[in-house]
Structure formats: C-alpha cells, structure tokens
C-alpha positions in Angstrom: 14.6 7.7 107.9 11.4 5.8 107.1 11.0 3.6 104.1 8.3 5.9 102.7 10.6 9.0 102.9 13.4 7.1 101.1 11.0 6.1 98.4 9.8 9.7 97.9 13.4 11.0 97.6 14.3 8.4 95.0 11.2 9.3 93.0 12.2 13.0 93.3 15.8 12.3 92.0 14.3 10.3 89.2 12.2 13.2 88.1 15.2 15.6 88.1 17.5 13.4 86.0 15.1 12.3 83.2 13.8 15.1 80.9 10.2 15.3 79.9 9.2 13.5 76.7 8.1 16.8 75.0 11.6 18.3 75.4 13.2 15.3 73.7 10.8 15.7 70.8 11.7 19.4 70.4 15.4 18.6 70.4 15.0 15.9 67.8 12.8 18.2 65.7 15.5 20.9 65.8 18.2 18.4 64.8 16.1 17.2 61.9 15.2 20.7 60.8 18.7 22.2 61.1 19.9 20.9 57.7 16.8 22.1 56.0 17.1 25.5 57.7 20.8 25.7 56.8 19.9 24.8 53.2 17.2 27.4 53.1 19.5 30.1 54.5 22.2 29.1 52.0 19.7 29.3 49.1 18.5 32.6 50.3 22.1 33.9 50.5 22.7 32.6 46.9 19.6 34.4 45.7 20.4 37.6 47.6 24.0 37.7 46.3 23.2 37.1 42.7 24.2 39.9 40.3 21.7 42.3 38.8 20.6 40.3 35.8 19.1 43.2 33.9 22.4 45.2 34.2 24.4 42.2 33.0 22.2 41.8 29.9 22.7 45.5 29.1 26.4 45.5 29.8 28.5 47.5 27.4 31.0 45.8 25.1 34.5 46.6 24.2 34.7 49.2 21.5 35.2 47.8 18.0 37.8 49.1 15.5 36.9 48.5 11.9 39.7 49.0 9.4 39.1 49.9 5.8 41.4 49.8 2.8 41.9 52.8 0.6 39.0 51.8 -1.6 36.6 51.5 1.4 36.7 47.7 1.6 36.6 46.3 5.2 39.8 44.4 5.8 39.8 43.8 9.5 37.9 44.4 12.8 39.2 44.5 16.3 37.5 44.4 19.6 36.5 42.0 22.3 33.0 41.7 20.8 31.7 42.0 17.3 28.3 43.3 16.3 25.3 41.5 18.0 23.7 39.1 15.6 20.1 37.8 15.3 19.7 34.1 15.1 17.5 34.6 12.1 20.3 36.3 10.2 22.7 33.5 10.6 22.9 30.5 8.2 21.1 27.6 10.0 24.2 25.5 10.2 26.0 28.1 12.3 23.7 27.4 15.3 23.3 23.7 14.5 27.1 23.2 14.6 27.1 24.6 18.1 24.1 22.7 19.3 25.4 19.4 17.9 28.7 19.8 19.7 27.8 21.6 22.9 24.2 20.6 23.8 22.4 18.2 21.5 19.3 18.2 23.7 19.1 21.9 24.0 15.6 22.2 22.7 14.4 19.3 24.9 15.6 20.1 28.4 14.4 22.7 30.9 17.8 24.3 31.3 19.5 21.4 33.1 19.8 18.1 31.2 19.3 15.5 33.9 20.1 12.7 31.4 23.5 14.3 30.7 24.1 14.9 34.4 23.5 11.2 35.2 25.7 10.1 32.3 28.5 12.5 33.4 28.3 11.3 37.0 28.5 7.6 36.1 31.4 8.3 33.6 33.4 10.3 36.2 32.9 7.7 38.9 34.0 4.9 36.6 37.1 6.8 35.5 37.7 8.3 39.0 38.3 11.7 37.6 36.3 14.5 35.9 36.2 13.0 32.4 32.9 14.5 31.2 30.9 17.6 31.9 27.2 18.2 31.7 26.7 21.9 31.3 23.9 22.9 29.0 24.0 26.0 26.7 21.6 27.6 29.2 24.0 26.9 32.1 26.9 28.3 30.1 24.9 31.5 29.4 24.2 31.8 33.2 27.8 31.2 34.1 29.5 33.2 31.5 27.1 36.1 31.4 26.2 36.6 35.0 28.7 34.8 37.3 32.3 34.8 38.2 34.7 32.0 37.2 35.3 30.9 40.8 34.5 27.2 41.3 32.4 27.3 44.5 29.3 25.5 45.6 27.4 28.9 45.9 28.3 29.8 42.3 27.1 26.3 41.0 23.8 26.7 42.9 23.4 30.2 41.5 24.1 28.8 38.0 21.2 26.2 38.4 18.8 28.9 39.7 19.7 31.3 36.9 19.4 28.6 34.3 15.8 27.9 35.4 15.1 31.6 35.4 16.5 32.1 31.9 14.4 29.2 30.6 11.3 30.8 32.2 11.9 34.3 31.0 13.4 33.7 27.5 12.7 31.4 24.6 15.2 28.8 23.5 16.1 30.9 20.5 16.7 34.0 22.6 19.0 32.0 25.0 20.9 30.6 22.0 21.2 34.1 20.5 22.6 35.4 23.8 25.1 32.5 23.9 26.3 33.0 20.3 26.8 36.8 20.9 28.7 36.4 24.2 30.6 33.1 24.2 34.4 33.2 24.0 35.9 31.9 20.7 39.6 32.6 21.5 42.1 35.2 20.3 40.2 38.0 22.1 37.0 37.3 20.2 33.7 37.2 22.2 30.7 36.3 20.0 30.4 34.6 16.7 30.5 37.8 14.7 33.8 38.8 16.2 35.2 35.3 15.7 34.1 35.2 12.1 35.9 38.5 11.5 39.0 37.5 13.5 39.6 34.2 11.8 38.0 34.6 8.4 37.5 38.3 7.7 33.8 37.9 7.1 30.6 38.6 9.0 29.0 35.7 10.8 26.1 35.8 8.3 28.5 34.9 5.5 30.2 31.9 7.2 30.4 28.7 5.2 29.5 25.3 6.7 33.1 24.4 7.2 33.9 27.7 8.8 30.9 27.4 11.2 32.2 23.9 12.1 35.6 25.3 12.9 34.1 28.0 15.2 31.9 25.5 17.0 35.0 23.3 17.5 36.8 26.2 19.1 34.4 26.3 22.1 36.0 23.2 23.6 39.6 24.6 23.6 39.9 28.1 21.9 43.7 28.1 22.0 44.3 24.4 20.9 41.9 24.7 18.0 42.8 28.2 16.8 42.6 27.9 13.0 45.3 30.6 12.5 47.9 29.1 14.9 47.0 25.4 14.6 45.2 24.8 11.3 45.6 21.0 11.3 44.2 20.7 14.8 41.3 23.0 13.8 40.6 20.9 10.7 40.5 17.7 12.7 38.2 19.2 15.3 35.9 20.7 12.5 35.5 17.2 11.0 34.3 15.9 14.4 31.8 18.8 14.6 30.5 17.9 11.1 30.2 14.3 12.1 28.2 15.4 15.2 25.9 17.4 12.9 25.3 14.3 10.7 24.5 12.2 13.8 22.1 14.9 15.0 20.3 14.9 11.6 21.2 18.5 10.7 23.1 17.7 7.6 23.7 14.7 5.4 26.9 12.6 5.3 27.7 13.8 1.7 27.2 17.4 2.7 29.6 17.0 5.6 32.2 15.3 3.5 32.0 18.0 0.8 32.3 20.7 3.5 35.4 19.1 5.0 37.1 18.7 1.7 36.3 22.2 0.6 37.4 23.6 3.9 40.8 21.8 3.6 41.3 23.5 0.2 40.0 27.0 1.0 41.2 27.5 4.5 42.9 30.8 5.0 46.4 30.9 3.6 49.2 33.2 4.4 48.2 35.2 1.3 44.7 35.9 2.7 46.1 36.8 6.1 49.1 38.9 5.1 47.2 42.1 5.4 46.8 41.5 9.1 50.4 42.7 9.6 49.2 46.0 8.3 46.0 46.1 10.2 47.7 45.1 13.4 50.0 48.1 12.9 47.0 50.3 12.3 45.1 49.1 15.4 48.2 49.9 17.5 48.5 53.3 15.9 44.9 54.4 16.7 45.9 55.0 20.3 48.5 57.6 19.2 45.7 59.7 17.6 42.8 59.1 20.0 44.3 58.0 23.3 42.2 55.1 24.6 39.4 54.1 22.3 36.0 54.5 24.1 33.6 54.0 21.2 33.3 52.0 18.0 35.5 53.6 15.4 36.1 53.1 11.7 39.6 53.7 10.4 40.2 54.7 6.8 43.7 53.6 5.7 46.1 53.9 2.8 46.3 50.1 2.0 46.0 49.3 -1.7 44.6 45.8 -2.0 46.0 45.3 -5.5 49.6 46.2 -4.4 49.2 44.2 -1.2 48.2 41.1 -3.2 51.1 41.5 -5.5 53.7 42.0 -2.7 52.3 39.0 -0.7 52.3 36.8 -3.8 55.9 37.6 -4.8 57.3 37.2 -1.3 55.4 33.9 -0.9 56.6 32.6 -4.3 60.2 33.5 -3.5 60.2 31.8 -0.1 58.6 28.7 -1.6 61.1 28.6 -4.4 64.2 26.4 -4.8 66.7 29.2 -4.2 65.2 30.0 -0.7 65.1 26.3 0.3 68.6 25.6 -0.9 70.1 28.7 0.6 68.6 28.7 4.0 66.1 31.6 3.7 63.2 31.3 6.0 61.7 34.8 6.3 61.1 37.9 4.3 59.3 41.2 4.7 58.3 44.1 2.4 56.9 47.6 2.5 55.5 49.7 -0.3 54.7 53.4 0.2 54.1 56.6 -1.8 56.8 59.2 -1.9 55.0 61.1 1.0 55.0 58.0 3.2 51.5 56.6 2.7 51.9 52.8 3.2 50.3 51.0 0.3 51.2 47.4 1.2 53.0 45.6 4.0 54.1 42.0 4.6 55.6 41.4 8.0 56.7 37.8 7.5 56.3 34.4 5.8 53.1 33.3 7.5 50.9 35.4 9.8 49.1 32.3 11.1 52.3 31.0 12.5 53.9 34.3 13.6 52.3 37.7 14.2 55.7 39.3 14.7 55.9 42.1 12.2 59.4 42.1 10.7 58.6 45.3 8.7 57.7 47.4 11.8 59.2 45.6 14.8 62.4 44.0 13.8 65.6 46.0 13.8 68.4 44.6 11.7 71.8 45.7 10.3 71.2 47.4 6.9 74.4 46.8 5.1 75.2 48.8 2.0 71.7 50.4 1.8 73.3 53.1 4.0 75.9 54.0 1.4 73.7 56.5 -0.5 73.6 58.6 2.7 77.4 58.3 3.1 77.9 59.7 -0.4 75.1 62.3 0.0 77.0 63.6 3.0 80.2 63.8 1.0 78.5 65.6 -1.9 77.1 68.2 0.4 80.7 68.7 1.7 82.0 69.4 -1.8 82.8 66.0 -3.3 81.5 65.1 -6.8 80.4 61.8 -8.3 83.2 61.9 -10.9 86.0 62.5 -8.3 88.6 59.8 -8.6 89.9 58.0 -5.5 92.2 55.1 -4.9 90.6 51.8 -3.9 93.3 50.1 -1.8 93.5 48.3 1.6 92.5 50.3 4.6 93.8 49.9 8.2 91.9 51.7 10.9 92.9 51.0 14.5 93.3 47.3 13.8 90.3 47.1 11.5 90.7 46.5 7.8 87.4 46.5 5.8 87.2 44.2 2.8 85.3 44.3 -0.5 82.6 41.7 -1.0 84.6 40.1 -3.9 87.9 40.4 -2.2 89.3 42.6 -5.0 90.6 46.2 -5.1 89.7 48.4 -8.1 92.6 50.9 -7.9 91.6 54.2 -9.3 87.8 54.5 -9.3 85.2 57.3 -9.3 82.8 57.8 -6.4 79.9 57.1 -8.8 81.4 53.7 -9.8 82.2 53.0 -6.2 78.6 53.3 -5.2 77.3 51.5 -8.3 79.6 48.5 -7.5 79.0 48.9 -3.7 82.8 49.1 -2.9 83.2 48.9 0.8 86.7 50.3 1.1 85.8 53.5 -0.8 82.6 54.0 1.2 84.6 53.8 4.5 87.3 56.2 3.1 84.6 58.6 1.9 82.9 58.6 5.3 86.1 59.4 7.0 86.9 62.3 4.6 83.3 63.7 5.0 83.5 63.1 8.8 81.8 60.1 10.4 79.9 62.4 12.7 78.5 64.2 9.7 77.5 60.9 8.1 75.8 59.8 11.3 73.9 63.2 11.4 72.7 62.7 7.8 71.6 59.1 8.5 69.7 60.0 11.6 68.1 63.0 9.9 66.7 60.6 7.2 65.7 58.0 9.8 68.2 55.4 8.5 69.7 54.8 11.9 68.5 55.2 15.5 69.9 57.0 18.5 72.0 54.0 19.5 74.2 54.1 16.4 77.7 55.4 17.1 79.9 57.6 15.1 82.7 55.4 13.8 84.0 54.3 10.4 82.0 51.1 10.3 78.8 53.1 10.0 79.6 53.3 6.3 79.0 49.6 6.0 75.6 49.6 7.6 76.4 48.0 11.0 73.7 50.0 12.7 70.2 48.5 13.0 67.0 49.9 11.5 63.4 48.9 10.8 62.4 48.1 7.2 59.6 50.7 7.3 62.0 53.5 8.3 64.6 52.5 5.7 61.9 52.5 3.0 60.8 56.0 4.2 64.3 57.2 3.9 64.4 56.2 0.2 61.0 57.7 -0.3 62.6 60.9 0.9 65.3 60.5 -1.8 62.6 59.9 -4.3 60.6 63.1 -3.5 63.6 65.4 -3.7 64.5 65.4 0.0 61.3 66.3 1.8 61.2 64.5 5.1 58.9 61.4 5.2 57.1 59.9 8.2 55.4 56.6 7.2 51.6 56.6 7.9 48.7 54.3 7.2 45.7 56.3 8.6 43.9 59.0 6.7 40.7 59.4 8.7 39.0 58.0 11.9 35.3 58.2 12.3 33.3 57.5 15.4 29.7 57.1 16.3 27.2 58.2 13.6 30.1 58.9 11.2 31.5 61.8 13.3 35.1 62.6 12.2 37.5 62.2 15.1 40.7 62.5 13.2 41.8 63.6 9.7 45.4 63.5 8.5 46.6 66.9 7.3 49.8 67.3 5.3 51.8 69.6 7.5 55.0 71.4 6.7 57.9 69.1 6.1 61.5 70.2 6.1 63.9 69.6 3.2 66.6 67.3 4.5 69.4 67.8 2.0 70.8 70.0 -0.8 68.8 69.4 -4.0 71.9 69.2 -6.2 73.5 66.5 -4.0 70.2 64.6 -4.0 70.0 64.8 -7.8 73.5 63.3 -8.0 72.5 60.4 -5.7 69.3 59.9 -7.7 71.3 59.6 -10.9 73.7 57.1 -9.4 71.0 54.9 -7.9 69.5 54.6 -11.4 72.8 53.2 -12.6 72.9 50.8 -9.7 69.8 49.1 -11.2 70.9 49.5 -14.8 74.4 48.2 -14.5 75.4 47.6 -10.9 74.6 45.4 -8.0 70.8 45.9 -8.3 70.4 44.7 -11.9 67.9 42.0 -10.9 65.5 44.7 -9.7 65.1 45.9 -13.3 61.7 45.2 -14.7 61.1 47.6 -17.7 60.1 50.3 -15.2 62.5 53.1 -14.4 63.8 52.1 -11.1 66.4 53.4 -8.7 67.7 51.7 -5.6 70.4 50.0 -3.6 71.3 46.6 -2.4 72.5 45.7 1.1 74.1 42.6 2.5 75.3 42.2 6.1 78.2 40.1 7.5 78.0 36.4 6.7 74.8 36.9 4.7 72.7 37.3 7.8 70.5 40.0 6.1 69.9 40.9 2.5 68.1 44.0 1.4 66.9 45.9 -1.7 65.4 49.3 -1.2 64.5 51.6 -4.0 61.8 53.7 -5.8 60.0 54.4 -9.1 58.2 57.5 -10.1 55.1 56.3 -8.3 56.3 54.6 -5.1 59.2 53.5 -2.8 59.6 49.9 -1.6 61.9 47.9 0.6 62.5 44.1 0.7 64.3 42.2 3.4 65.1 38.5 3.6 66.9 36.5 6.3 66.3 34.3 9.3 64.8 35.4 12.7 67.6 33.8 14.6 70.2 35.5 12.4 71.4 32.2 11.1 73.6 33.0 8.0 72.1 32.4 4.6 74.1 30.7 1.8 75.5 33.5 -0.3 72.2 35.4 -0.5 72.9 39.1 -1.0 70.7 42.1 -1.7 71.2 41.7 -5.4 69.6 38.3 -5.5 66.3 37.4 -3.9 65.4 40.9 -2.5 66.1 42.6 -5.8 64.2 40.0 -7.7 61.1 40.3 -5.4 61.3 44.1 -5.7 61.5 44.0 -9.5 58.5 41.6 -9.8 56.4 43.6 -7.5 57.1 46.9 -9.4 56.4 45.2 -12.7 53.1 43.7 -11.5 51.7 46.9 -10.0 53.1 49.4 -12.4 53.1 47.9 -15.9 49.7 47.9 -17.6 50.7 47.4 -21.2 50.9 51.0 -22.2 53.7 52.1 -24.5 55.5 53.9 -21.8 55.3 50.9 -19.5 53.7 52.9 -16.6 50.3 52.8 -14.9 48.6 55.8 -13.6 49.1 55.0 -9.9 
C-alpha cells in the first residue's frame, strides 16, 4: 500500500469519528433549552389544570339554620358559612385585626410579599426547619378558595399564578372581602359572620374590638384558640393581636389595653352560652322534620328567654355555692316545659364552653324515687286507695332486702304517707301487689323508663335509666290530667322567602291513665312538697312533685309542676362518683323552688304570673 493511500484512509477514518461542529452546537442547544422547555410545559400544565375560577367564586354555601326564641329573638345560627358581609359594613378594626396579624403589608405588595418570603427563607435556614411562613392574604384566598390542600409543587405554582391573577382582576378591598367571607375560623365556621354568630351570638357588624381580635387570633390555630373551649388561650392570643394592631398604627396603646381588660370581663360566660344546649338540640331535630336541609331555614322555637335566664342562673348559683363544693357536686341539668311538652328552657350542664354534652337530652341515669308516683298510680288503677293501711316491715325477695333511706320502719302506714315520706319498702311491696309487669307497663307508657328496663321488684326504686327531658314530660302528663306528652321545641320552620316548610299541629293524644287515680296522685304530690321530702321546693307557689335519690347518692332529682309548667332538675357527677349525702330533697328541690318563684311570682296577691 502506498504512503498516499494510507494517508487518505486515515483522513477518511478521522472524518467518520469526529462529528461536525454544527451538530455539536445543536446538541448543546437542546441540552440548554431542555430545562426551559420542561419548565414551560410544567407551567402550561399548571395553567391548564387550574380549576374554573368563576365557578369557585359562585360556589354554593352550606345552608344556614337560624334559630329564634319564642319572642322572635335570634338565639343561634348554624351552618358552615354565615351571610356574606361587605367590608364597608364591618367595623374598621375587624379587618385591621386580620391584616395586622396575617399580612401587615397587604396593601403594599402585588400578591406575593417578596420581603416576607426572603425573611422566611433566612429564618427557616437558620433554624433548619419550617419556623415561619410567608403566605399573603391573597395567596390564602387563592389556596383556600380555588385549590386543594395537597402540598405539591404544582399546587404552589398555581397558587402564585392565581395570586397574581387575583391582584390584577380584583381590588385589595375585594380580595380582603372574599378572604373574610371564606376563611375558616374553627368549630365549623367559615367566614367572619358565621364565626361571630358561633362564638358570640352576634352578627359580624356588631363585633367589639376585643371580639374581633379573638377571631383574628383564631386564624393561626382555630382549635387551640377556640374561645369557647380554651378561653384563657384565646385571651392571650387576642392580646397579641391587639399589640400587633398598635404596632401597625391601627389603634392606640390605651385603646388596646382597654379592649383587653373589657374583653376579660365580658367574655362569654356559661350563662350566655347555656341556651346553646337547647339550640343544639333544635338543630339536630330539624332533620327529623325536613330530612336533609338543602336551603337556608329559620326555625321558630318555644324557648322563653326569661325562664332560660332564670334556670341558668339558679343552676349556676347552686353549683358555685358552698354546698356543691363541699359535697362533691360537679354537674347539674334542668328542663322546663309547658303541660303539653313545649320546652321553655333547657340547661344541659355546668358550662357549655367546656362540655357540649347535653345531660338533659343525652344522659340516661337511674331515676330513684321519682318513679314512685307511677308505682302508686298503677296500684290505684288496680283498686288500691291512698288511705289504705299497710305494714312497713323488712322485706326479703330472693336474697334482696330493700331498705328505707333513714334505716327505719314505720309500722302501720297509709299509702299516701308512704309516698309523701318516700318509703322504699312500701313502694316495693305495692309494686308487687299491683304486679311489677303492670308497673313497668305504666312507666313505659308515660315514658319514665325505656325498653331495656326489666320487670322486677327493684323497678319501684328507680333502678332503670331515663333522660331528664323524658322524666319531665312524664310529670307534665300528670299535670295535664293524663294526656300523653311528647317534648318539643319547634313550632314552625320557614325556608327561602319565608315559605312555611313545617308547622306543628296539635294532634290527637291519648289519655294514659284513669282520671280518678291521677287526681289522687296529684293530691299526694302536693303534700310531698308541703310536708314531705320535697319541702325545699316550696316557694309560695302551689307546687307538686317528687324527689329522687339513687344508690350511694350518685344521682339526685326533683321533678314536679305548677299550674303553668313542669320542670325537672338533676344533679350529680358525669363519672357517677357518689356525692356526699346530696338527695333530691336538697339541691335539686332548692333549685326547682327558686326557678319557679323567679318565673312565676310577680307580686300579685295570688302569687302567680300570667304565663
């Protein structure tokens, strides 16, 4: 092979192995462009997959339930969102509290606060964890109104894009208005109006400076700073918000201090919140009449605010008194109703803020001697008479020997006196003579016991469990001459444009017992208060009723009635810890008597009001 040929072959090989310069440039350009193209594609995907903004703005809200007292006063509102509010209708400090706490530069940035972002990045790097966020109010609107809660890069990019769009399409005041109407304030409340109603029972336009500070403070941690469940934490957080407002120049230091001090004094007490036990019960009852609620409704109820206030005050005073503290009494409940079952007042516990469990409608406790009128009613219908004499002596029933509360036996005693003095042994003996099956039938008919109560001699001592509201309804039946009572609190429900969706109609109700036997029980229950175990329920008003105490003083009751109403009071402890010698004739009877006096006596000669 010649040298020239070899040289040509090497040159040819060299040309094959080395790419042309323009191909190298194209490859490099592609590599450089690839991230930009990927970014562009990603941004396009983000834009194309964003939700329909117009539909989100027009999205429907959860129907609202507005609850009215008997006199038409609004006492509660339920629903995920309250009525939309206009920024101009709110007191200035309502929005200022939110701005000072959530986004102090709201009116200065373009939707994304670069200064806050830089500060947050530096702080988080120094502390090596996410110690500070930088979301603006605009970003929160974009996130909460339009996007899912998933923490993805795509969602964050969409949040930035939507924030810029919102700032372009809406004014700052419009963005703030959307935020205040949609942001979550805890306890199922979306929007400042719903929150104002939920926590304070007022419309947002009537919020005080302190209340506005509490609501603004909720945004950081709605559960932690809930003023109903954690009033101290809410108060501390509100003071921080007020300090932020001073720093921002919205209010003066003296104004902030005055608001904080006033708030500490006037923050909702158990008295202000006690009606929530009733309105919660009503809100749950609406489904029974309408099925699922699909529109805003207004519910007219039977609640009497004056009676509710009196019942709350007397229960609160009793539980805060020396006797309750010394005798281990931590809870109480009360119900007042008309003779046909219209609930006029309800207190379900000591403090609604701490416990929303309704001891008047949800708790089932042993009822003790409050069952005895129904034992004797059964006996009277079987031919016994109040003046019949029986022998009070020890009883032995299959290894069980009931005892009287005082440990004594009275010997010969009339059935009337046995009920007046609440003699256990005679009540058991009377039940056995009348037939425990018959007693159980009577008790069930009146709603005194449930289907789980068994027919045995112990039924005469109230070992079966009952709800306070049902026991009170049973005594309302005694009061009205024996016509069956079903407790109710709703008289009318109106929907959109005032359309009536439900009206309560008084239907036919059966008479549950013989009128003569009922009259005999009524006469004896009057003597129970006049000279028997219920003497502390006396108040100058003609009252009839019965005490009840369960084993080891775990429950104490007084249930009775006047010519105007029936009422029941229970005291005890949620964990059934025994009280120290607290019977139905003590605290429950005293509370009952004071409530009856407060709502019935108006200074007339006959000592009665015209309820």
